[in-house]
Residue, then its C-alpha position, 0 to 999 in steps of 0.5 A: m584895571k580888573m577890580q581884585k576880589i577877597k577870597y570869600t569863606k562862609q565865617m566871613g558871610d556869617n561875620i557880616r551878617k552878624i554885625r548887620l543884625a547888631q546894627h539892626m539892619t535888614q539885608d534890604d536896608v544895607a543894599r539900600e546904603l550901598q546904592l545910595a554910596g555909589y555900588d551897583i548892588s541889588l538886595g539879591y547880590y548882597a544876600k548872596y555876600e552873606r551866604a557866601e556864594l560871591n566873592i566880595r570886592p574890596d571896595v565893597l567890603l570898605g563901604l560895608t565899613k561906613i555902613f556899619q561903622c566898624d573896623l575892616m578886621e570885624f569882616f575877618k574874625d574867628i578865620e583861619v589863615q590857610k597857608 
């Protein structure tokens, strides 16, 4: 079964960056924590998530909630739903 991806927006990337900075973490810190949790993600790959250059897998978003100790909906803050 192929892993689904969430359509990424610039706002979502900005939200992830803001949460990371509020946790006083670098992109390298987050990439390392994701790797330790079993995700095959490099620093470059993680940086592309924050720049909204890559769609993010739902399992990675869940991993980020654990690292940042935040609610999943924080990533979607201020994102308009398109119909």
